[in-house]
VEXSEKOL-236493 format. One record per atom (N, C-alpha, C): residue in one letter; chain; atom name; x, y negated, z. Coordinates in nm, 4 decimals, always signed. Example, Ala and Ser with C-alpha at 12.3 -4.5 7.8 and 13.67 -1.06 7.14 Angstrom:
<rs>
R, A, A, N, +1.3190, +0.5690, +0.7800
R, A, A, CA, +1.2300, +0.4500, +0.7800
R, A, A, C, +1.3200, +0.3300, +0.7800
R, S, A, N, +1.2850, +0.2250, +0.7080
R, S, A, CA, +1.3670, +0.1060, +0.7140
R, S, A, C, +1.2900, -0.0030, +0.7870
</rs>
This chain:
<rs>
R, M, A, N, +1.3359, +1.6636, +0.8360
R, M, A, CA, +1.3427, +1.6708, +0.9852
R, M, A, C, +1.4381, +1.7779, +1.0164
R, E, A, N, +1.5207, +1.7524, +1.1143
R, E, A, CA, +1.6063, +1.8620, +1.1617
R, E, A, C, +1.5557, +1.9356, +1.2782
R, A, A, N, +1.5959, +2.0636, +1.2962
R, A, A, CA, +1.5581, +2.1451, +1.4053
R, A, A, C, +1.6676, +2.2337, +1.4548
R, I, A, N, +1.6723, +2.2759, +1.5785
R, I, A, CA, +1.7705, +2.3741, +1.6267
R, I, A, C, +1.6852, +2.4982, +1.6556
R, L, A, N, +1.7168, +2.6074, +1.5924
R, L, A, CA, +1.6502, +2.7305, +1.6175
R, L, A, C, +1.7388, +2.8171, +1.7096
R, E, A, N, +1.6805, +2.8807, +1.8100
R, E, A, CA, +1.7370, +2.9844, +1.8835
R, E, A, C, +1.7320, +3.1173, +1.8045
R, P, A, N, +1.8328, +3.2046, +1.8319
R, P, A, CA, +1.8216, +3.3363, +1.7590
R, P, A, C, +1.6902, +3.3978, +1.7869
R, I, A, N, +1.6309, +3.4685, +1.6866
R, I, A, CA, +1.5113, +3.5348, +1.6954
R, I, A, C, +1.5199, +3.6801, +1.6788
R, P, A, N, +1.4978, +3.7677, +1.7666
R, P, A, CA, +1.4950, +3.9117, +1.7403
R, P, A, C, +1.3779, +3.9513, +1.6673
R, V, A, N, +1.3974, +4.0267, +1.5559
R, V, A, CA, +1.2902, +4.0635, +1.4715
R, V, A, C, +1.2998, +4.2097, +1.4297
R, M, A, N, +1.1895, +4.2556, +1.3756
R, M, A, CA, +1.1797, +4.3858, +1.3064
R, M, A, C, +1.1513, +4.3490, +1.1680
R, S, A, N, +1.2190, +4.4165, +1.0637
R, S, A, CA, +1.1906, +4.3714, +0.9299
R, S, A, C, +1.1928, +4.4825, +0.8225
R, V, A, N, +1.1499, +4.4473, +0.7070
R, V, A, CA, +1.1541, +4.5301, +0.5855
R, V, A, C, +1.2337, +4.4504, +0.4946
R, I, A, N, +1.3291, +4.5198, +0.4305
R, I, A, CA, +1.4290, +4.4455, +0.3399
R, I, A, C, +1.3907, +4.4838, +0.2009
R, T, A, N, +1.4037, +4.3823, +0.1164
R, T, A, CA, +1.3691, +4.3988, -0.0332
R, T, A, C, +1.4473, +4.2967, -0.1101
R, K, A, N, +1.4175, +4.2835, -0.2379
R, K, A, CA, +1.4838, +4.1789, -0.3334
R, K, A, C, +1.3757, +4.0770, -0.3622
R, A, A, N, +1.4099, +3.9507, -0.3649
R, A, A, CA, +1.3142, +3.8489, -0.4022
R, A, A, C, +1.3253, +3.8218, -0.5425
R, P, A, N, +1.2172, +3.7799, -0.6084
R, P, A, CA, +1.0850, +3.7560, -0.5509
R, P, A, C, +0.9976, +3.8829, -0.5544
R, E, A, N, +1.0394, +3.9773, -0.6515
R, E, A, CA, +0.9514, +4.0924, -0.6866
R, E, A, C, +0.9069, +4.1710, -0.5774
R, G, A, N, +0.9811, +4.1903, -0.4652
R, G, A, CA, +0.9378, +4.2868, -0.3591
R, G, A, C, +0.8776, +4.2265, -0.2412
R, V, A, N, +0.8600, +4.0887, -0.2279
R, V, A, CA, +0.8066, +4.0201, -0.1152
R, V, A, C, +0.6813, +4.0638, -0.0606
R, Q, A, N, +0.5794, +4.0652, -0.1480
R, Q, A, CA, +0.4496, +4.0972, -0.0987
R, Q, A, C, +0.4329, +4.2424, -0.0535
R, E, A, N, +0.4939, +4.3342, -0.1205
R, E, A, CA, +0.5085, +4.4738, -0.0885
R, E, A, C, +0.5770, +4.4904, +0.0593
R, A, A, N, +0.6831, +4.4127, +0.0780
R, A, A, CA, +0.7581, +4.4169, +0.1996
R, A, A, C, +0.6616, +4.3719, +0.3148
R, F, A, N, +0.5922, +4.2632, +0.3043
R, F, A, CA, +0.5029, +4.2148, +0.4083
R, F, A, C, +0.3853, +4.3183, +0.4308
R, D, A, N, +0.3393, +4.3743, +0.3151
R, D, A, CA, +0.2303, +4.4795, +0.3229
R, D, A, C, +0.2846, +4.5964, +0.4165
R, T, A, N, +0.4053, +4.6438, +0.3902
R, T, A, CA, +0.4666, +4.7489, +0.4508
R, T, A, C, +0.4809, +4.7199, +0.5975
R, L, A, N, +0.5365, +4.6032, +0.6293
R, L, A, CA, +0.5544, +4.5531, +0.7604
R, L, A, C, +0.4324, +4.5451, +0.8485
R, E, A, N, +0.3311, +4.4876, +0.7908
R, E, A, CA, +0.1967, +4.4717, +0.8592
R, E, A, C, +0.1362, +4.6140, +0.8771
R, S, A, N, +0.1592, +4.7087, +0.7916
R, S, A, CA, +0.0982, +4.8402, +0.8063
R, S, A, C, +0.1570, +4.9242, +0.9237
R, K, A, N, +0.2735, +4.8715, +0.9715
R, K, A, CA, +0.3353, +4.9428, +1.0861
R, K, A, C, +0.2900, +4.8929, +1.2197
R, L, A, N, +0.2210, +4.7703, +1.2168
R, L, A, CA, +0.1828, +4.7106, +1.3405
R, L, A, C, +0.0348, +4.7433, +1.3749
R, S, A, N, +0.0042, +4.7598, +1.5095
R, S, A, CA, -0.1310, +4.7798, +1.5424
R, S, A, C, -0.2229, +4.6738, +1.5276
R, S, A, N, -0.1668, +4.5401, +1.5250
R, S, A, CA, -0.2479, +4.4295, +1.4997
R, S, A, C, -0.1604, +4.3202, +1.4542
R, R, A, N, -0.2105, +4.2230, +1.3727
R, R, A, CA, -0.1358, +4.1000, +1.3291
R, R, A, C, -0.1613, +3.9878, +1.4308
R, R, A, N, -0.2628, +4.0059, +1.5086
R, R, A, CA, -0.2973, +3.9005, +1.6031
R, R, A, C, -0.1991, +3.8645, +1.7032
R, H, A, N, -0.1690, +3.7372, +1.7165
R, H, A, CA, -0.0707, +3.6773, +1.8061
R, H, A, C, +0.0757, +3.7194, +1.7703
R, R, A, N, +0.0959, +3.7584, +1.6509
R, R, A, CA, +0.2323, +3.7952, +1.6036
R, R, A, C, +0.2958, +3.6733, +1.5277
R, R, A, N, +0.4297, +3.6702, +1.5354
R, R, A, CA, +0.5001, +3.5568, +1.4678
R, R, A, C, +0.5689, +3.6256, +1.3534
R, F, A, N, +0.5380, +3.5794, +1.2275
R, F, A, CA, +0.5871, +3.6351, +1.1029
R, F, A, C, +0.6828, +3.5388, +1.0484
R, Y, A, N, +0.7962, +3.5958, +0.9805
R, Y, A, CA, +0.9047, +3.5191, +0.9161
R, Y, A, C, +0.9363, +3.5791, +0.7830
R, G, A, N, +0.9842, +3.4973, +0.6943
R, G, A, CA, +1.0432, +3.5467, +0.5666
R, G, A, C, +1.1785, +3.4846, +0.5691
R, V, A, N, +1.2833, +3.5838, +0.5385
R, V, A, CA, +1.4196, +3.5287, +0.5401
R, V, A, C, +1.4881, +3.5724, +0.4091
R, F, A, N, +1.5517, +3.4671, +0.3536
R, F, A, CA, +1.6049, +3.4745, +0.2168
R, F, A, C, +1.7558, +3.4485, +0.2191
R, F, A, N, +1.8392, +3.5420, +0.1627
R, F, A, CA, +1.9804, +3.5120, +0.1489
R, F, A, C, +2.0093, +3.4803, +0.0013
R, Y, A, N, +2.0359, +3.3537, -0.0205
R, Y, A, CA, +2.0639, +3.3117, -0.1544
R, Y, A, C, +2.1716, +3.3890, -0.2339
R, S, A, N, +2.2772, +3.4249, -0.1701
R, S, A, CA, +2.3931, +3.4862, -0.2385
R, S, A, C, +2.3620, +3.6300, -0.2880
R, T, A, N, +2.2699, +3.7040, -0.2197
R, T, A, CA, +2.2484, +3.8423, -0.2576
R, T, A, C, +2.0994, +3.8628, -0.3088
R, K, A, N, +2.0216, +3.7525, -0.2943
R, K, A, CA, +1.8676, +3.7604, -0.3267
R, K, A, C, +1.7916, +3.8557, -0.2320
R, E, A, N, +1.8633, +3.8978, -0.1289
R, E, A, CA, +1.7970, +3.9872, -0.0348
R, E, A, C, +1.6886, +3.9075, +0.0428
R, Y, A, N, +1.5737, +3.9687, +0.0631
R, Y, A, CA, +1.4740, +3.9076, +0.1458
R, Y, A, C, +1.4251, +3.9982, +0.2543
R, R, A, N, +1.3907, +3.9486, +0.3616
R, R, A, CA, +1.3421, +4.0294, +0.4769
R, R, A, C, +1.2134, +3.9751, +0.5304
R, A, A, N, +1.1112, +4.0665, +0.5158
R, A, A, CA, +0.9772, +4.0264, +0.5748
R, A, A, C, +0.9934, +4.0658, +0.7224
R, C, A, N, +0.9748, +3.9718, +0.8156
R, C, A, CA, +0.9956, +3.9915, +0.9573
R, C, A, C, +0.8794, +3.9619, +1.0516
R, V, A, N, +0.8859, +4.0294, +1.1577
R, V, A, CA, +0.8024, +4.0014, +1.2735
R, V, A, C, +0.8712, +3.9931, +1.4067
R, R, A, N, +0.8499, +3.8983, +1.4865
R, R, A, CA, +0.9261, +3.8862, +1.6103
R, R, A, C, +0.8994, +4.0059, +1.6989
R, I, A, N, +0.9978, +4.0572, +1.7575
R, I, A, CA, +0.9851, +4.1700, +1.8576
R, I, A, C, +0.9240, +4.1249, +1.9804
R, E, A, N, +0.8180, +4.1928, +2.0271
R, E, A, CA, +0.7520, +4.1530, +2.1398
R, E, A, C, +0.7708, +4.2637, +2.2452
R, D, A, N, +0.7877, +4.2196, +2.3758
R, D, A, CA, +0.7965, +4.3043, +2.4869
R, D, A, C, +0.9027, +4.4114, +2.4656
R, D, A, N, +0.8734, +4.5368, +2.4792
R, D, A, CA, +0.9659, +4.6457, +2.4781
R, D, A, C, +0.9628, +4.7239, +2.3344
R, E, A, N, +0.9175, +4.6581, +2.2377
R, E, A, CA, +0.9036, +4.7231, +2.1037
R, E, A, C, +1.0462, +4.7743, +2.0551
R, K, A, N, +1.0549, +4.8788, +1.9923
R, K, A, CA, +1.1669, +4.9409, +1.9388
R, K, A, C, +1.1484, +4.9459, +1.7872
R, P, A, N, +1.2141, +4.8704, +1.7086
R, P, A, CA, +1.1956, +4.8908, +1.5572
R, P, A, C, +1.2022, +5.0225, +1.5060
R, E, A, N, +1.3036, +5.0910, +1.5490
R, E, A, CA, +1.3248, +5.2310, +1.4921
R, E, A, C, +1.2063, +5.3304, +1.5147
R, T, A, N, +1.1337, +5.3017, +1.6258
R, T, A, CA, +1.0172, +5.3918, +1.6466
R, T, A, C, +0.9072, +5.3598, +1.5436
R, L, A, N, +0.9071, +5.2445, +1.4909
R, L, A, CA, +0.8049, +5.2090, +1.3916
R, L, A, C, +0.8568, +5.2267, +1.2495
R, G, A, N, +0.9850, +5.2772, +1.2365
R, G, A, CA, +1.0363, +5.2912, +1.1026
R, G, A, C, +1.0767, +5.1546, +1.0384
R, L, A, N, +1.1117, +5.0574, +1.1243
R, L, A, CA, +1.1556, +4.9222, +1.0719
R, L, A, C, +1.3008, +4.8998, +1.1057
R, A, A, N, +1.3592, +4.8051, +1.0440
R, A, A, CA, +1.4933, +4.7625, +1.0726
R, A, A, C, +1.4991, +4.6588, +1.1820
R, G, A, N, +1.5762, +4.6623, +1.2873
R, G, A, CA, +1.5962, +4.5673, +1.3842
R, G, A, C, +1.6963, +4.4666, +1.3402
R, W, A, N, +1.6856, +4.3419, +1.3719
R, W, A, CA, +1.7771, +4.2333, +1.3213
R, W, A, C, +1.7484, +4.1069, +1.4038
R, T, A, N, +1.8408, +4.0078, +1.3878
R, T, A, CA, +1.8161, +3.8816, +1.4578
R, T, A, C, +1.8402, +3.7678, +1.3565
R, I, A, N, +1.7316, +3.6848, +1.3474
R, I, A, CA, +1.7471, +3.5747, +1.2678
R, I, A, C, +1.8353, +3.4809, +1.3282
R, P, A, N, +1.9365, +3.4298, +1.2552
R, P, A, CA, +2.0521, +3.3400, +1.3166
R, P, A, C, +1.9971, +3.2166, +1.3667
R, G, A, N, +2.0408, +3.1703, +1.4869
R, G, A, CA, +2.0022, +3.0388, +1.5301
R, G, A, C, +2.0911, +2.9343, +1.4723
R, G, A, N, +2.0681, +2.8101, +1.5052
R, G, A, CA, +2.1601, +2.7034, +1.4618
R, G, A, C, +2.0746, +2.5882, +1.4153
R, K, A, N, +2.1453, +2.4979, +1.3429
R, K, A, CA, +2.0809, +2.3757, +1.2891
R, K, A, C, +2.0245, +2.3991, +1.1497
R, Y, A, N, +1.9019, +2.3609, +1.1382
R, Y, A, CA, +1.8211, +2.3736, +1.0141
R, Y, A, C, +1.7477, +2.2461, +0.9790
R, K, A, N, +1.7292, +2.2200, +0.8483
R, K, A, CA, +1.6384, +2.1111, +0.8035
R, K, A, C, +1.5088, +2.1752, +0.7870
R, S, A, N, +1.4073, +2.1117, +0.8275
R, S, A, CA, +1.2752, +2.1813, +0.8207
R, S, A, C, +1.1743, +2.0912, +0.7421
R, Q, A, N, +1.0775, +2.1694, +0.6898
R, Q, A, CA, +0.9684, +2.1002, +0.6194
R, Q, A, C, +0.8406, +2.1887, +0.6473
R, R, A, N, +0.7326, +2.1160, +0.6931
R, R, A, CA, +0.6079, +2.1797, +0.7276
R, R, A, C, +0.5148, +2.1740, +0.6078
R, L, A, N, +0.4580, +2.2943, +0.5763
R, L, A, CA, +0.3618, +2.2917, +0.4665
R, L, A, C, +0.2207, +2.3363, +0.5188
R, Y, A, N, +0.1235, +2.2665, +0.4644
R, Y, A, CA, -0.0121, +2.3157, +0.4892
R, Y, A, C, -0.0755, +2.3679, +0.3665
R, D, A, N, -0.1662, +2.4580, +0.3726
R, D, A, CA, -0.2234, +2.5309, +0.2627
R, D, A, C, -0.1151, +2.6068, +0.1932
R, W, A, N, -0.0191, +2.6741, +0.2725
R, W, A, CA, +0.0999, +2.7281, +0.2103
R, W, A, C, +0.0740, +2.8454, +0.1154
R, Q, A, N, -0.0470, +2.9149, +0.1218
R, Q, A, CA, -0.0726, +3.0232, +0.0385
R, Q, A, C, -0.0848, +2.9803, -0.1089
R, S, A, N, -0.1219, +2.8521, -0.1266
R, S, A, CA, -0.1379, +2.8006, -0.2688
R, S, A, C, -0.0027, +2.7453, -0.3144
R, K, A, N, +0.0977, +2.7446, -0.2287
R, K, A, CA, +0.2268, +2.6905, -0.2638
R, K, A, C, +0.3434, +2.7925, -0.2609
R, V, A, N, +0.3205, +2.9166, -0.2413
R, V, A, CA, +0.4221, +3.0196, -0.2315
R, V, A, C, +0.5098, +3.0183, -0.3499
R, S, A, N, +0.4568, +3.0150, -0.4758
R, S, A, CA, +0.5351, +3.0123, -0.5953
R, S, A, C, +0.6248, +2.8879, -0.6009
R, K, A, N, +0.6039, +2.7873, -0.5313
R, K, A, CA, +0.6884, +2.6656, -0.5256
R, K, A, C, +0.7893, +2.6682, -0.4219
R, F, A, N, +0.7964, +2.7611, -0.3295
R, F, A, CA, +0.8988, +2.7690, -0.2273
R, F, A, C, +1.0328, +2.7472, -0.2800
R, P, A, N, +1.0829, +2.8173, -0.3893
R, P, A, CA, +1.2109, +2.7977, -0.4378
R, P, A, C, +1.2400, +2.6450, -0.4686
R, E, A, N, +1.1512, +2.5857, -0.5404
R, E, A, CA, +1.1570, +2.4380, -0.5665
R, E, A, C, +1.1671, +2.3461, -0.4467
R, I, A, N, +1.0913, +2.3770, -0.3572
R, I, A, CA, +1.0871, +2.3010, -0.2271
R, I, A, C, +1.2200, +2.3249, -0.1531
R, F, A, N, +1.2731, +2.4376, -0.1464
R, F, A, CA, +1.4001, +2.4567, -0.0907
R, F, A, C, +1.5113, +2.3846, -0.1693
R, D, A, N, +1.5048, +2.3899, -0.2954
R, D, A, CA, +1.6025, +2.3183, -0.3843
R, D, A, C, +1.5890, +2.1594, -0.3529
R, E, A, N, +1.4704, +2.1105, -0.3346
R, E, A, CA, +1.4626, +1.9707, -0.2973
R, E, A, C, +1.5200, +1.9350, -0.1583
R, M, A, N, +1.5038, +2.0310, -0.0718
R, M, A, CA, +1.5527, +2.0160, +0.0729
R, M, A, C, +1.7104, +2.0128, +0.0676
R, V, A, N, +1.7725, +2.0784, -0.0275
R, V, A, CA, +1.9174, +2.0962, -0.0329
R, V, A, C, +1.9897, +1.9553, -0.0639
R, K, A, N, +1.9077, +1.8718, -0.1422
R, K, A, CA, +1.9664, +1.7395, -0.1798
R, K, A, C, +2.0190, +1.6684, -0.0744
R, G, A, N, +2.1467, +1.6201, -0.0760
R, G, A, CA, +2.2072, +1.5352, +0.0375
R, G, A, C, +2.2396, +1.6200, +0.1578
R, E, A, N, +2.2381, +1.7536, +0.1537
R, E, A, CA, +2.2730, +1.8221, +0.2809
R, E, A, C, +2.3879, +1.9178, +0.2594
R, R, A, N, +2.4604, +1.9404, +0.3598
R, R, A, CA, +2.5728, +2.0378, +0.3573
R, R, A, C, +2.5116, +2.1730, +0.4069
R, V, A, N, +2.4797, +2.2628, +0.3082
R, V, A, CA, +2.4117, +2.3887, +0.3473
R, V, A, C, +2.5132, +2.4818, +0.4048
R, D, A, N, +2.4739, +2.5525, +0.5140
R, D, A, CA, +2.5500, +2.6550, +0.5751
R, D, A, C, +2.5051, +2.7877, +0.5003
R, S, A, N, +2.6014, +2.8279, +0.4042
R, S, A, CA, +2.5697, +2.9442, +0.3173
R, S, A, C, +2.5826, +3.0789, +0.3887
R, T, A, N, +2.6349, +3.0742, +0.5126
R, T, A, CA, +2.6585, +3.1920, +0.5968
R, T, A, C, +2.5230, +3.2394, +0.6639
R, R, A, N, +2.4236, +3.1499, +0.6579
R, R, A, CA, +2.2944, +3.1799, +0.7249
R, R, A, C, +2.1811, +3.1699, +0.6127
R, P, A, N, +2.0680, +3.2591, +0.6342
R, P, A, CA, +1.9606, +3.2582, +0.5382
R, P, A, C, +1.8681, +3.1366, +0.5584
R, S, A, N, +1.7884, +3.1123, +0.4567
R, S, A, CA, +1.6717, +3.0184, +0.4683
R, S, A, C, +1.5624, +3.0945, +0.5330
R, V, A, N, +1.4826, +3.0285, +0.6098
R, V, A, CA, +1.3741, +3.0877, +0.6860
R, V, A, C, +1.2318, +3.0288, +0.6562
R, E, A, N, +1.1358, +3.1274, +0.6460
R, E, A, CA, +0.9978, +3.0799, +0.6287
R, E, A, C, +0.9303, +3.1195, +0.7574
R, Y, A, N, +0.8719, +3.0320, +0.8441
R, Y, A, CA, +0.8017, +3.0675, +0.9611
R, Y, A, C, +0.6528, +3.0479, +0.9426
R, Y, A, N, +0.5784, +3.1561, +0.9317
R, Y, A, CA, +0.4342, +3.1552, +0.9096
R, Y, A, C, +0.3598, +3.1269, +1.0373
R, R, A, N, +0.3377, +3.0006, +1.0755
R, R, A, CA, +0.2715, +2.9632, +1.1930
R, R, A, C, +0.1187, +3.0052, +1.2038
R, S, A, N, +0.0560, +3.0066, +1.0835
R, S, A, CA, -0.0924, +3.0488, +1.0871
R, S, A, C, -0.1193, +3.0812, +0.9386
R, M, A, N, -0.2437, +3.1077, +0.9101
R, M, A, CA, -0.2814, +3.1395, +0.7759
R, M, A, C, -0.2857, +3.0078, +0.6829
R, T, A, N, -0.2701, +2.8886, +0.7496
R, T, A, CA, -0.2642, +2.7626, +0.6826
R, T, A, C, -0.1392, +2.6891, +0.6830
R, E, A, N, -0.0546, +2.7167, +0.7844
R, E, A, CA, +0.0548, +2.6377, +0.8081
R, E, A, C, +0.1852, +2.7272, +0.8065
R, C, A, N, +0.2939, +2.6687, +0.7438
R, C, A, CA, +0.4149, +2.7368, +0.7274
R, C, A, C, +0.5255, +2.6288, +0.7435
R, V, A, N, +0.6300, +2.6754, +0.8092
R, V, A, CA, +0.7488, +2.5760, +0.8293
R, V, A, C, +0.8658, +2.6468, +0.7563
R, L, A, N, +0.9283, +2.5706, +0.6641
R, L, A, CA, +1.0517, +2.6189, +0.5908
R, L, A, C, +1.1759, +2.5573, +0.6589
R, Y, A, N, +1.2755, +2.6395, +0.6768
R, Y, A, CA, +1.3972, +2.6023, +0.7350
R, Y, A, C, +1.5215, +2.6300, +0.6479
R, L, A, N, +1.5894, +2.5253, +0.6213
R, L, A, CA, +1.7112, +2.5381, +0.5359
R, L, A, C, +1.8343, +2.5229, +0.6384
R, P, A, N, +1.9244, +2.6257, +0.6348
R, P, A, CA, +2.0421, +2.6212, +0.7263
R, P, A, C, +2.1418, +2.5166, +0.6827
R, I, A, N, +2.1707, +2.4207, +0.7743
R, I, A, CA, +2.2667, +2.3164, +0.7416
R, I, A, C, +2.3806, +2.3111, +0.8403
R, E, A, N, +2.4875, +2.2450, +0.8005
R, E, A, CA, +2.6056, +2.2427, +0.8939
R, E, A, C, +2.5931, +2.1249, +0.9981
</rs>
């Protein structure tokens, strides 16, 4: 399925994947007063193996006051795949993205995106041309 994403302003913790991902999310969540009603994303750059654990900026939040990096997830055209019970499938995310690549012209200037809709639902976005 294809989707058009608008640019998403986020606060993030930057690490290398896969080894630093859980620690990055733990650090990110520790800076927030609550996880309730927050939108979380994981962003991965294939070329550098950089991973960003992200949360959407709400209202007048300032990333620097929380000790976080401000950034914007690039908008554009993405191929998407919805996953349920995603926590049992995290180790398979690279394989799922590899399957999504087949037959697509991937836009390597943008990262792949994981949108954690809930504790049970995640949407994976692959940037395409």
